[in-house]
SERO-4910 file (N, C-alpha, C, O; in steps of 0.05 Angstrom, whole numbers):
BEGIN
 pado doro    nc1    nc2    nc3   cac1   cac2   cac3    cc1    cc2    cc3    oc1    oc2    oc3
  Met    A     17   -401    279     12   -373    273      2   -358    298     -8   -371    317
  Lys    A      7   -332    298     -2   -316    321    -16   -291    311    -10   -281    290
  Ser    A    -34   -280    328    -46   -254    322    -26   -233    332    -11   -238    351
  Val    A    -27   -210    319    -10   -187    327    -28   -163    331    -44   -157    314
  Ser    A    -25   -150    354    -42   -126    359    -25   -103    370     -8   -108    388
  Leu    A    -30    -80    361    -17    -55    371    -37    -38    385    -59    -34    375
  His    A    -30    -28    409    -49    -13    424    -35     14    431    -18     15    449
  Asp    A    -43     35    417    -33     62    421     -2     62    421     11     73    439
  Val    A     10     49    401     39     47    399     51     72    388     42     83    367
  Arg    A     71     82    401     84    107    393    114    103    392    126     89    408
  Lys    A    127    116    372    156    116    370    166    144    366    158    158    348
  Ser    A    183    153    385    194    180    384    224    178    381    237    161    394
  Tyr    A    235    195    365    264    199    362    270    227    371    265    247    357
  Gly    A    282    230    395    285    256    406    257    268    412    241    256    426
  Gly    A    252    291    401    226    304    404    207    299    381    186    312    380
  Val    A    215    281    363    198    277    339    184    251    340    197    230    345
  Asp    A    158    251    336    142    227    336    142    215    308    129    226    290
  Ala    A    155    192    304    155    179    278    129    162    275    119    159    253
  Val    A    119    152    297     94    137    297     78    148    320     87    149    343
  Lys    A     53    157    314     38    174    333     15    160    346     -8    167    344
  Gly    A     22    138    361      0    125    377    -20    110    359    -44    118    360
  Ile    A    -12     90    344    -30     76    327    -39     50    339    -25     39    356
  Ser    A    -63     41    331    -75     17    342    -87      1    319   -103     13    303
  Phe    A    -81    -24    316    -95    -42    298    -87    -71    305    -69    -76    320
  Glu    A   -102    -90    294    -98   -118    299    -96   -133    273   -111   -128    254
  Val    A    -77   -153    273    -74   -171    250    -82   -199    260    -70   -210    278
  Ala    A   -103   -210    248   -113   -235    256    -94   -258    249    -77   -255    232
  Lys    A    -97   -280    263    -81   -304    256    -84   -312    227   -106   -315    217
  Gly    A    -61   -315    213    -62   -324    186    -68   -302    165    -69   -307    141
  Glu    A    -72   -277    175    -79   -255    156    -54   -245    143    -33   -245    155
  Phe    A    -57   -234    119    -36   -220    105    -43   -191    105    -60   -182     89
  Met    A    -30   -176    122    -35   -147    125    -14   -130    112     10   -136    115
  Gly    A    -22   -110     98     -3    -91     86     -3    -65    102    -23    -57    112
  Ile    A     21    -53    103     23    -26    114     33     -9     91     56    -13     81
  Leu    A     17     10     81     22     24     57     24     54     62      9     65     78
  Gly    A     43     67     50     45     96     53     70    106     40     87     90     31
  Pro    A     73    132     38     97    144     24    121    142     42    119    135     66
  Ser    A    145    148     31    169    147     46    168    166     70    158    189     68
  Gly    A    177    157     93    177    173    117    151    174    133    148    191    151
  Cys    A    132    157    126    106    158    139    105    143    165     85    144    180
  Gly    A    127    128    172    127    112    196    122     83    193    122     69    213
  Lys    A    118     73    169    112     45    165    135     26    173    130      5    185
  Ser    A    159     33    165    182     16    171    188     16    202    195     -4    213
  Ser    A    185     40    214    189     41    243    168     24    258    174     11    278
  Thr    A    143     23    247    123      6    259    132    -24    257    129    -39    276
  Leu    A    141    -32    233    149    -60    230    173    -67    247    174    -88    259
  Arg    A    192    -48    250    215    -54    267    208    -56    296    221    -71    311
  Met    A    188    -41    305    179    -45    333    165    -72    337    168    -85    357
  Ile    A    150    -81    316    138   -108    318    159   -129    319    156   -149    332
  Ala    A    181   -124    304    203   -144    303    220   -144    328    234   -163    334
  Gly    A    219   -122    343    236   -119    367    263   -106    361    280   -106    378
  Leu    A    266    -95    337    291    -82    329    291    -53    338    312    -41    338
  Glu    A    268    -42    345    265    -15    356    249    -16    382    229    -31    383
  Asp    A    258     -2    402    242      0    426    216     15    422    215     34    406
  Ile    A    195      7    436    170     22    435    170     44    456    175     38    479
  Thr    A    166     68    447    166     91    466    143     89    486    147     94    509
  Ser    A    119     83    475     97     79    493     76     62    478     77     59    454
  Gly    A     57     50    494     38     32    482     45      4    486     66     -2    497
  Glu    A     28    -15    476     32    -43    480     31    -58    453     14    -52    436
  Leu    A     50    -77    450     50    -96    427     44   -123    438     57   -133    457
  Arg    A     24   -137    427     16   -163    437     16   -184    415      7   -179    393
  Phe    A     27   -208    421     25   -231    404      6   -250    419     11   -258    442
  Asp    A    -16   -258    405    -35   -275    418    -44   -265    445    -48   -281    463
  Gly    A    -46   -239    447    -56   -226    472    -35   -223    494    -41   -211    515
  Val    A    -11   -232    489     11   -230    509     29   -206    502     38   -205    479
  Val    A     34   -188    520     51   -165    516     79   -174    511     91   -189    527
  Val    A     91   -166    489    118   -174    481    138   -151    479    159   -153    467
  Asn    A    130   -128    490    147   -104    488    176   -109    495    194    -99    481
  Glu    A    181   -125    515    208   -130    525    222   -155    513    245   -160    519
  Leu    A    208   -170    497    220   -195    486    240   -187    464    235   -169    449
  Ser    A    262   -202    463    282   -198    443    272   -209    416    254   -226    417
  Pro    A    282   -200    393    273   -210    368    274   -241    365    256   -253    354
  Lys    A    295   -253    376    297   -282    374    276   -298    390    272   -321    384
  Asp    A    264   -284    409    244   -297    425    215   -292    415    196   -301    428
  Arg    A    212   -278    393    185   -271    384    175   -290    362    151   -289    355
  Gly    A    191   -308    352    183   -327    332    176   -315    306    157   -323    292
  Ile    A    192   -295    298    187   -280    273    207   -288    251    229   -298    257
  Gly    A    199   -283    227    218   -283    204    216   -256    192    195   -244    190
  Met    A    239   -244    183    238   -217    172    256   -215    148    279   -223    148
  Gly    A    245   -202    127    259   -196    102    262   -166    100    242   -152    102
  Phe    A    287   -156     96    292   -128     96    296   -117     68    303   -131     49
  Glu    A    291    -90     65    297    -77     40    327    -77     35    336    -78     12
  Asn    A    344    -75     57    373    -72     53    387    -99     56    411   -100     61
  Tyr    A    372   -121     53    383   -149     52    392   -159     80    382   -179     89
  Ala    A    411   -144     94    421   -152    120    432   -180    120    426   -196    138
  Leu    A    447   -187     98    459   -213     96    486   -214    109    499   -193    113
  Tyr    A    495   -237    117    522   -241    130    542   -245    107    542   -265     94
  Gln    A    558   -225    103    577   -224     80    597   -246     80    604   -256     58
  Pro    A    608   -255    103    628   -276    103    616   -304     96    631   -322     88
  Leu    A    590   -307     98    576   -333     94    568   -335     64    564   -315     50
  Thr    A    565   -360     55    555   -365     28    525   -361     29    512   -359     50
  Val    A    513   -361      5    483   -359      3    471   -382     18    451   -379     32
  Arg    A    482   -406     14    471   -430     28    471   -426     58    452   -433     72
  Glu    A    494   -416     68    497   -413     97    479   -391    107    468   -392    130
  Asn    A    475   -370     91    456   -348     99    428   -359    102    415   -353    122
  Ile    A    419   -374     83    392   -384     84    388   -404    107    367   -405    120
  Ala    A    409   -419    112    408   -440    133    411   -429    161    404   -442    181
  Phe    A    420   -404    163    428   -393    189    405   -394    210    410   -403    233
  Pro    A    380   -386    204    359   -388    224    353   -417    233    347   -422    257
  Leu    A    356   -436    214    352   -464    222    375   -475    240    370   -490    259
  Glu    A    399   -466    233    422   -474    249    420   -463    278    427   -476    297
  Ala    A    410   -438    279    408   -425    305    387   -439    323    389   -438    348
  Arg    A    368   -453    310    348   -468    326    358   -497    331    343   -512    344
  Gly    A    382   -504    322    392   -530    328    382   -552    310    383   -575    317
  Met    A    372   -545    286    361   -566    268    384   -582    257    404   -570    249
  Pro    A    382   -609    256    403   -626    245    408   -619    215    390   -613    200
  Arg    A    433   -621    207    441   -613    180    426   -629    159    420   -619    137
  Ala    A    420   -655    165    406   -672    146    378   -661    140    368   -664    118
  Glu    A    365   -647    160    339   -636    155    341   -609    142    324   -601    127
  Met    A    363   -594    148    366   -567    137    370   -567    107    358   -551     93
  Ala    A    386   -585     97    395   -585     69    371   -584     50    370   -567     32
  Pro    A    351   -602     52    329   -602     33    311   -576     36    300   -567     16
  Arg    A    309   -566     60    293   -542     64    306   -518     51    293   -502     38
  Val    A    333   -516     54    348   -494     42    346   -496     11    343   -476     -2
  Gln    A    349   -521      1    348   -525    -28    321   -517    -39    319   -505    -61
  Lys    A    299   -525    -25    272   -519    -35    267   -489    -35    256   -479    -54
  Met    A    275   -475    -13    270   -447    -12    287   -432    -33    278   -412    -45
  Ala    A    312   -441    -37    329   -429    -57    317   -431    -84    319   -412   -101
  Lys    A    304   -454    -90    291   -458   -116    267   -439   -119    263   -427   -140
  Leu    A    251   -437    -98    228   -420    -99    235   -390   -103    221   -376   -117
  Met    A    258   -382    -92    267   -354    -94    286   -350   -117    297   -328   -120
  Glu    A    290   -371   -133    307   -370   -158    336   -363   -152    348   -347   -166
  Val    A    347   -374   -131    376   -370   -125    390   -396   -122    412   -397   -110
  Glu    A    379   -418   -132    391   -445   -128    418   -447   -143    435   -464   -136
  Asp    A    422   -430   -163    447   -432   -179    470   -415   -167    492   -414   -178
  Val    A    464   -401   -144    485   -384   -132    489   -392   -103    500   -376    -87
  Leu    A    481   -415    -95    482   -424    -67    510   -423    -55    513   -419    -30
  Asp    A    531   -426    -71    558   -427    -60    573   -401    -64    598   -400    -59
  Arg    A    560   -380    -73    572   -354    -75    568   -338    -49    551   -344    -32
  Lys    A    584   -317    -47    582   -298    -24    562   -275    -33    560   -270    -57
  Pro    A    549   -262    -14    530   -241    -21    541   -219    -39    528   -209    -56
  Tyr    A    567   -211    -34    578   -189    -49    582   -197    -79    587   -179    -95
  Glu    A    580   -222    -85    583   -231   -113    556   -230   -128    555   -237   -152
  Leu    A    535   -223   -114    508   -224   -126    498   -196   -134    508   -176   -124
  Ser    A    479   -195   -152    465   -170   -158    446   -162   -135    441   -178   -117
  Gly    A    437   -137   -136    419   -129   -115    394   -145   -113    385   -152    -92
  Gly    A    382   -152   -136    358   -168   -137    363   -196   -126    346   -207   -112
  Gln    A    386   -208   -132    393   -234   -121    396   -234    -91    386   -251    -77
  Gln    A    409   -213    -81    412   -210    -52    386   -208    -38    382   -219    -16
  Gln    A    367   -193    -51    341   -190    -38    326   -217    -38    311   -222    -19
  Arg    A    329   -232    -59    316   -259    -59    328   -277    -38    314   -294    -27
  Val    A    354   -275    -33    367   -291    -12    356   -282     15    350   -299     32
  Ser    A    352   -256     20    341   -246     45    313   -257     49    306   -264     71
  Leu    A    297   -258     28    270   -269     30    271   -299     36    256   -308     53
  Ala    A    289   -313     23    291   -342     28    298   -348     57    288   -366     70
  Arg    A    316   -331     68    324   -335     96    302   -329    115    299   -342    136
  Ala    A    285   -309    108    262   -302    126    241   -324    125    228   -329    145
  Leu    A    238   -337    102    216   -356     98    223   -385    106    206   -401    112
  Val    A    249   -391    107    257   -419    109    250   -431    136    247   -455    139
  Arg    A    247   -414    157    242   -425    184    213   -429    190    206   -437    212
  Asp    A    194   -424    170    166   -426    174    157   -410    199    147   -421    218
  Pro    A    161   -384    199    156   -367    223    126   -365    228    110   -368    210
  Ser    A    119   -361    254     92   -356    261     83   -328    253     59   -323    248
  Val    A    102   -309    252     96   -282    244    118   -274    224    142   -274    230
  Leu    A    110   -268    199    128   -260    178    126   -231    173    105   -220    168
  Leu    A    149   -217    175    151   -187    172    168   -181    148    191   -188    147
  Leu    A    157   -167    128    171   -161    103    171   -131     99    150   -118     98
  Asp    A    195   -120     96    199    -91     93    209    -84     65    233    -87     60
  Glu    A    191    -76     47    198    -70     19    216    -92      7    237    -85     -4
  Pro    A    208   -117      9    226   -139      1    231   -141    -29    250   -155    -37
  Leu    A    216   -128    -46    218   -130    -75    228   -105    -88    228   -103   -112
  Ser    A    237    -85    -72    242    -59    -83    265    -57   -103    265    -39   -120
  His    A    284    -75   -100    308    -74   -118    306    -93   -142    326    -97   -156
  Met    A    282   -103   -147    279   -122   -169    265   -108   -193    251    -88   -189
  Asp    A    270   -118   -216    255   -108   -240    226   -116   -239    219   -133   -223
  Arg    A    210   -104   -255    181   -108   -253    173   -137   -256    156   -148   -241
  His    A    185   -151   -276    177   -179   -282    184   -197   -257    168   -214   -250
  Ala    A    207   -192   -245    215   -208   -222    196   -202   -199    189   -220   -184
  Arg    A    188   -176   -195    171   -169   -173    144   -183   -175    133   -194   -156
  Val    A    132   -183   -200    106   -196   -204    108   -226   -199     90   -237   -187
  Arg    A    130   -238   -208    133   -267   -205    137   -275   -176    125   -294   -166
  Leu    A    154   -259   -162    161   -267   -134    139   -260   -114    137   -273    -94
  Arg    A    124   -238   -119    102   -232   -100     81   -254   -100     69   -260    -80
  Ala    A     77   -266   -124     58   -289   -124     68   -312   -107     53   -325    -94
  Arg    A     94   -316   -108    106   -338    -92    105   -332    -62    101   -349    -46
  Ile    A    109   -306    -55    107   -298    -27     79   -305    -17     76   -316      5
  Arg    A     59   -297    -32     31   -303    -23     26   -333    -22     12   -342     -4
  His    A     37   -348    -40     34   -377    -40     47   -389    -15     35   -407     -3
  Ile    A     71   -380     -9     85   -390     15     70   -382     40     68   -399     58
  His    A     60   -358     41     44   -349     65     20   -368     69     15   -376     91
  Asp    A      6   -374     47    -17   -391     50     -9   -419     58    -23   -433     73
  Ala    A     14   -428     48     22   -456     53     31   -460     82     25   -480     94
  Ile    A     46   -441     93     56   -444    120     37   -433    141     41   -438    165
  Gly    A     17   -418    133     -3   -409    152      7   -387    170     -3   -384    192
  Ala    A     27   -372    161     38   -350    178     19   -327    179      2   -323    162
  Thr    A     23   -310    199     12   -283    199     32   -265    187     55   -262    197
  Ser    A     25   -251    166     44   -236    151     38   -206    151     15   -198    148
  Ile    A     59   -190    155     55   -160    153     76   -150    133    100   -154    136
  Tyr    A     66   -136    113     82   -129     90     82    -98     87     61    -86     82
  Val    A    105    -86     90    109    -57     87    116    -51     58    133    -64     47
  Thr    A    102    -31     47    108    -23     19     98      5     14     80     14     27
  His    A    111     18     -5    100     44    -15     86     39    -42     75     58    -54
  Asp    A     87     14    -52     76      7    -78     47     -3    -75     43    -25    -65
  Gln    A     28     12    -83      0      5    -80     -6    -20    -96    -24    -35    -89
  Glu    A      7    -25   -119      2    -48   -135      9    -74   -120     -5    -94   -121
  Glu    A     31    -73   -105     38    -96    -89     18   -101    -67     10   -123    -62
  Ala    A     10    -80    -53    -10    -82    -32    -36    -93    -42    -48   -111    -29
  Val    A    -45    -84    -65    -70    -94    -76    -68   -124    -84    -86   -139    -79
  Ala    A    -45   -131    -95    -41   -159   -105    -39   -179    -82    -48   -202    -84
  Leu    A    -26   -171    -60    -18   -189    -39    -37   -191    -14    -41   -212     -3
  Cys    A    -48   -168     -6    -57   -165     21    -88   -170     24   -103   -163      6
  Asp    A    -95   -182     47   -123   -185     54   -134   -158     63   -156   -150     54
  Arg    A   -119   -143     79   -127   -116     87   -102    -99     85    -79   -108     85
  Val    A   -107    -73     85    -85    -53     83    -88    -31    103   -110    -20    105
  Ala    A    -67    -24    117    -67     -1    135    -52     21    121    -29     18    114
  Val    A    -65     43    116    -52     66    103    -42     86    123    -57     95    140
  Met    A    -16     93    121     -4    112    140      6    137    126     12    137    102
  Asn    A      6    159    141     18    184    131     27    201    155     11    205    174
  Phe    A     51    211    154     62    227    176     58    214    204     52    228    223
  Gly    A     63    188    205     62    174    230     35    166    241     32    154    262
  Asp    A     14    175    226    -14    169    234    -26    147    217    -19    145    193
  Leu    A    -43    131    229    -58    111    214    -82    125    202   -100    133    217
  Gln    A    -83    127    176   -105    142    163   -130    125    160   -153    134    164
  Gln    A   -127     99    152   -150     82    149   -139     53    146   -117     49    138
  Ile    A   -156     34    154   -149      6    152   -174     -8    141   -196     -3    151
  Gly    A   -170    -26    122   -192    -41    111   -184    -57     87   -160    -57     79
  Ser    A   -203    -71     74   -197    -84     50   -192    -65     27   -199    -41     30
  Val    A   -180    -74      6   -175    -56    -17   -201    -45    -27   -202    -21    -35
  Glu    A   -222    -61    -28   -248    -51    -37   -258    -29    -20   -268     -9    -30
  Glu    A   -255    -31      7   -264    -10     25   -248     15     21   -260     37     20
  Leu    A   -222     13     19   -205     36     15   -211     50    -12   -210     75    -14
  Trp    A   -217     34    -31   -222     45    -59   -249     59    -60   -250     82    -70
  His    A   -270     46    -50   -297     57    -54   -306     75    -30   -323     92    -34
  Arg    A   -293     71     -7   -302     87     16   -277     99     31   -274     94     55
  Pro    A   -261    115     17   -238    127     30   -247    146     52   -266    162     48
  Arg    A   -232    145     75   -240    161     98   -233    190     94   -246    208    106
  Asn    A   -212    196     79   -204    224     75   -191    227     48   -187    208     33
  Arg    A   -183    251     42   -173    258     15   -145    244     11   -139    237    -11
  Phe    A   -129    241     32   -103    229     29   -106    200     19    -93    192      0
  Val    A   -123    184     33   -128    157     25   -138    155     -4   -130    139    -20
  Ala    A   -157    172    -10   -169    172    -37   -148    178    -58   -148    166    -79
  Gly    A   -130    197    -52   -110    205    -72    -86    187    -74    -73    187    -94
  Phe    A    -81    171    -52    -58    154    -52    -62    128    -68    -44    117    -79
  Leu    A    -88    119    -68    -94     95    -83   -104    102   -111   -121    120   -114
  Gly    A    -93     88   -131   -102     93   -158    -81    105   -175    -65    122   -166
  Gln    A    -79     96   -200    -60    107   -219    -73    110   -247    -80     90   -259
  Pro    A    -76    135   -256    -71    160   -242    -88    164   -217   -108    150   -213
  Ala    A    -79    183   -200    -93    188   -176   -121    200   -180   -127    210   -202
  Met    A   -138    199   -159   -164    211   -160   -162    241   -168   -144    255   -160
  Asn    A   -181    250   -185   -183    278   -191   -197    293   -168   -216    282   -156
  Phe    A   -187    317   -162   -199    333   -141   -206    361   -152   -190    373   -166
  Ile    A   -229    370   -145   -237    397   -150   -241    411   -124   -262    406   -111
  Pro    A   -223    429   -115   -225    441    -88   -244    465    -88   -253    475   -108
  Ser    A   -251    472    -64   -267    497    -59   -293    498    -74   -300    518    -86
  Val    A   -307    475    -74   -333    474    -86   -354    481    -64   -352    472    -41
  Thr    A   -373    498    -71   -392    508    -51   -416    490    -48   -427    480    -68
  Val    A   -424    485    -24   -448    469    -18   -473    486    -20   -474    507     -8
  Asp    A   -492    477    -36   -517    492    -40   -540    472    -35   -548    457    -54
  Arg    A   -551    472    -11   -570    452     -3   -558    424     -7   -537    418      5
  His    A   -570    407    -23   -559    380    -28   -545    378    -55   -545    357    -68
  Arg    A   -535    401    -63   -520    401    -88   -493    414    -84   -488    428    -64
  Leu    A   -475    410   -103   -449    423   -103   -449    444   -125   -456    437   -148
  Arg    A   -442    468   -118   -442    489   -139   -415    491   -151   -397    505   -141
  Phe    A   -412    478   -173   -387    478   -189   -395    485   -217   -403    468   -232
  Glu    A   -392    511   -224   -401    520   -250   -378    526   -268   -359    540   -260
  Val    A   -379    516   -292   -360    523   -314   -376    533   -337   -393    518   -348
  Glu    A   -370    557   -345   -384    570   -368   -415    569   -363   -430    564   -382
  Gly    A   -423    573   -339   -452    575   -334   -467    549   -333   -491    548   -332
  Gln    A   -452    526   -333   -465    500   -332   -477    495   -304   -468    508   -285
  Pro    A   -496    476   -302   -510    472   -277   -493    460   -256   -471    449   -261
  Thr    A   -503    461   -231   -489    449   -208   -489    418   -210   -503    406   -226
  Ile    A   -472    406   -193   -469    376   -194   -486    365   -171   -483    373   -148
  Glu    A   -504    347   -178   -520    333   -158   -504    311   -145   -487    299   -159
  Val    A   -507    307   -120   -494    285   -106   -513    269    -89   -533    280    -79
  Arg    A   -508    243    -85   -525    227    -68   -511    222    -42   -505    199    -34
  Gln    A   -505    243    -28   -491    242     -2   -502    262     17   -513    283      8
  Ala    A   -499    257     42   -505    277     62   -481    297     61   -458    290     61
  Leu    A   -488    323     60   -467    343     57   -466    361     82   -486    362     97
  Pro    A   -444    375     86   -443    395    107   -464    417    102   -477    417     81
  Glu    A   -466    436    120   -486    457    118   -481    474     94   -458    477     85
  Pro    A   -503    485     82   -500    502     58   -481    525     63   -479    536     85
  Gly    A   -466    531     42   -446    552     43   -418    543     49   -398    557     45
  Arg    A   -416    518     59   -390    508     67   -374    500     41   -386    493     21
  Arg    A   -348    501     43   -331    493     20   -322    464     24   -315    456     46
  Val    A   -324    449      2   -316    421      3   -298    415    -21   -295    432    -39
  Thr    A   -287    391    -22   -272    383    -46   -286    359    -59   -294    340    -46
  Phe    A   -290    362    -85   -303    341   -101   -282    323   -112   -262    332   -122
  Gly    A   -287    296   -111   -268    277   -122   -281    257   -140   -303    248   -135
  Ile    A   -266    249   -161   -276    228   -179   -251    215   -192   -233    228   -200
  Arg    A   -251    189   -192   -228    174   -204   -228    176   -235   -249    178   -247
  Pro    A   -204    177   -246   -201    180   -275   -218    161   -291   -230    169   -311
  Glu    A   -220    136   -283   -235    116   -299   -265    120   -298   -280    108   -313
  His    A   -274    138   -280   -302    144   -278   -310    170   -292   -334    176   -295
  Val    A   -291    185   -301   -297    209   -317   -303    201   -345   -287    188   -358
  Arg    A   -328    207   -354   -337    198   -380   -337    221   -401   -346    243   -395
  Ile    A   -326    215   -424   -326    235   -446   -350    230   -464   -353    208   -474
  Gly    A   -366    251   -468   -389    249   -486   -412    235   -474   -411    225   -451
  Gly    A   -434    234   -489   -459    221   -479   -480    243   -475   -473    267   -473
  Glu    A   -505    234   -473   -527    253   -471   -526    270   -446   -534    293   -446
  Asp    A   -515    259   -423   -514    274   -399   -487    288   -394   -482    298   -372
  Ala    A   -470    289   -414   -444    302   -412   -449    332   -414   -453    343   -436
  Ser    A   -448    346   -392   -455    375   -392   -431    393   -384   -433    417   -386
  Ile    A   -409    381   -375   -387    397   -365   -366    401   -387   -354    382   -396
  Pro    A   -362    426   -396   -344    431   -418   -314    430   -410   -307    437   -387
  Gly    A   -297    421   -427   -269    420   -422   -252    421   -447   -263    419   -470
  Arg    A   -226    424   -444   -208    425   -467   -186    405   -463   -173    405   -442
  Val    A   -180    389   -484   -160    368   -482   -132    382   -480   -125    399   -496
  Val    A   -116    373   -460    -89    384   -456    -68    364   -466    -48    371   -478
  Leu    A    -73    338   -461    -53    317   -467    -67    290   -470    -85    284   -455
  Val    A    -57    275   -490    -67    247   -493    -42    228   -491    -23    231   -506
  Glu    A    -44    210   -472    -22    191   -468    -32    162   -472    -52    154   -460
  Met    A    -19    147   -490    -26    119   -494    -10    102   -475     15    103   -475
  Glu    A    -23     86   -460    -10     67   -442    -20     39   -448    -37     28   -434
  Gly    A     -9     27   -469    -17      0   -477    -45      2   -489    -50     17   -508
  Asp    A    -64    -13   -477    -92    -12   -487   -109      8   -473   -133      7   -475
  Val    A    -96     27   -459   -111     48   -444   -100     76   -453    -76     80   -456
  Asp    A   -119     95   -456   -112    122   -460   -116    138   -434   -136    135   -420
  Val    A    -96    154   -426    -99    173   -404   -100    201   -416    -80    210   -428
  Ile    A   -123    214   -413   -127    240   -426   -130    262   -404   -147    260   -386
  Thr    A   -113    282   -407   -114    305   -388   -132    327   -400   -128    334   -423
  Ile    A   -151    336   -385   -171    355   -395   -173    379   -376   -176    375   -352
  Asp    A   -171    403   -387   -174    427   -371   -204    434   -368   -218    437   -388
  Val    A   -212    435   -343   -240    442   -337   -240    466   -319   -234    464   -295
  Gly    A   -247    489   -329   -247    513   -313   -221    520   -299   -221    532   -278
  Gly    A   -199    514   -312   -172    520   -301   -161    497   -283   -139    500   -272
  Ile    A   -176    476   -280   -167    452   -264   -163    429   -283   -180    423   -300
  Glu    A   -140    416   -281   -134    394   -299   -145    367   -287   -137    360   -265
  Leu    A   -162    354   -302   -173    328   -293   -162    307   -313   -157    313   -336
  Lys    A   -159    283   -303   -151    261   -320   -174    240   -322   -188    234   -303
  Thr    A   -177    229   -346   -195    207   -351   -178    184   -362   -160    187   -378
  Arg    A   -186    160   -353   -171    136   -362   -192    118   -375   -211    109   -363
  Thr    A   -187    113   -401   -207     98   -416   -194     77   -433   -172     81   -443
  Gly    A   -208     55   -437   -199     33   -455   -206     39   -484   -199     24   -502
  Thr    A   -221     60   -488   -229     67   -516   -209     87   -527   -204    109   -515
  His    A   -197     81   -549   -178    101   -562   -193    122   -577   -206    117   -597
  Trp    A   -191    146   -566   -205    169   -578   -186    183   -598   -162    186   -593
  Ala    A   -197    192   -620   -182    208   -639   -182    236   -630   -197    253   -641
  Met    A   -165    242   -611   -164    269   -599   -136    281   -601   -116    267   -603
  Ala    A   -135    307   -599   -109    321   -598   -112    345   -579   -134    354   -573
  Ser    A    -89    355   -571    -89    378   -553   -105    401   -565   -103    407   -589
  Gly    A   -122    414   -549   -139    436   -558   -167    429   -565   -184    446   -567
  Asp    A   -173    403   -569   -200    394   -576   -219    400   -552   -212    397   -529
  Gln    A   -243    409   -560   -264    415   -540   -281    390   -535   -289    377   -554
  Val    A   -286    384   -510   -302    360   -503   -322    367   -481   -321    388   -469
  Arg    A   -340    348   -477   -358    351   -454   -357    326   -437   -355    303   -448
  Leu    A   -358    329   -411   -354    308   -392   -379    302   -375   -396    319   -371
  Ala    A   -381    277   -366   -401    270   -347   -388    257   -323   -369    242   -326
  Phe    A   -398    262   -299   -389    250   -274   -411    232   -264   -429    242   -251
  Pro    A   -410    206   -268   -432    189   -258   -437    192   -229   -418    194   -213
  Val    A   -462    194   -221   -470    201   -194   -459    180   -174   -449    188   -153
  Glu    A   -460    154   -181   -451    134   -162   -421    133   -158   -412    119   -140
  Ser    A   -406    149   -173   -376    147   -172   -365    173   -160   -340    176   -161
  Arg    A   -381    190   -149   -371    215   -138   -364    213   -109   -376    197    -94
  His    A   -344    229   -100   -335    230    -73   -335    260    -64   -329    278    -80
  Val    A   -341    264    -39   -341    291    -28   -325    291     -2   -329    274     15
  Phe    A   -306    310      0   -289    312     24   -292    340     37   -292    360     23
  Asp    A   -294    340     63   -297    365     77   -274    384     71   -251    376     72
  Gly    A   -280    409     66   -260    428     59   -241    436     81   -219    445     76
  Glu    A   -250    432    106   -234    440    129   -215    418    139   -193    424    147
  Asp    A   -225    393    141   -209    372    152   -203    349    132   -191    329    139
  Asp    A   -213    351    108   -209    332     87   -223    305     92   -219    286     77
  Ala    A   -239    303    113   -253    278    118   -277    276     98   -289    296     89
  Ala    A   -285    251     93   -307    247     75   -333    250     91   -335    237    112
  Pro    A   -353    266     83   -377    267     98   -391    240     97   -388    225     78
  Ala    A   -407    234    118   -420    208    119   -440    205     97   -453    224     89
  Leu    A   -442    180     87   -461    175     65   -490    178     76   -495    172     99
  Ala    A   -507    187     59   -536    190     67   -548    162     69   -572    160     76
***
């Protein structure tokens, strides 16, 4: 296994910066996720690590050695692509074996490794077919098997489960993590799916518009988001935001029908400044002695054993996610509580979270 570090790495296409000088390190044996919406620069970052894209500026290091000029075959990587990148004239068996054959491994050693990986990726029954005879999900599993079969020191995966149904994704992501742990590779996993990132990764780097927004464990990103983008990108439904709330000493002045201001246990910007208040749906509580914020039910959605309730509060729609099934309907009047320990405050000018007191 190898460590991977990026130092002010930038990728420009013409005059457009797809990746804007990002820096982070992936430790040996770590499973790192790169998470963000489409077009945020995460795949460009992975392709630079793989050597498939030139680095415009900055340094990429494996175990402290600069590898900017090394070809992909000399980097000791395995890579699984969203678009499969399979060799169409070859059979599935030959596709999976290709990295081993390129290394000169004897056929007697290749055969059992190919068979084992095909079984893990659930393609052992199509080994003698050509890629064009397979479904999209099967082709993606073959691409994964080919990336994993060589026991790479650095494993790079770019949306490898995107064309599979939900049940297959859940099943195979567990196997990917198992294989990562078994071979001891350093893995970097690009995805727009926060559920995959949470399930698989030791740490997650969140990107947007080519910038690295925050990097940390899922717990850190969840409880201590650096800015409003990170807070809003993680969670389903997303965090509720109430914009343009006025700072009044150590309180937030957010009044609905004359109700009192919201107390917070945070250091806040100077009085009079506008901030954004945030709270996750599962922390919005309906009813109780301290429920003082009035609202009106807009929509009730049942999602299995969970209700997602949309509530209008002073013209702003907030969502609450609760395991308790409430006998509610549109138009019902309710009162809400925002537990103090679950509140977030973001600066109104730059969306950064003020430092905790």
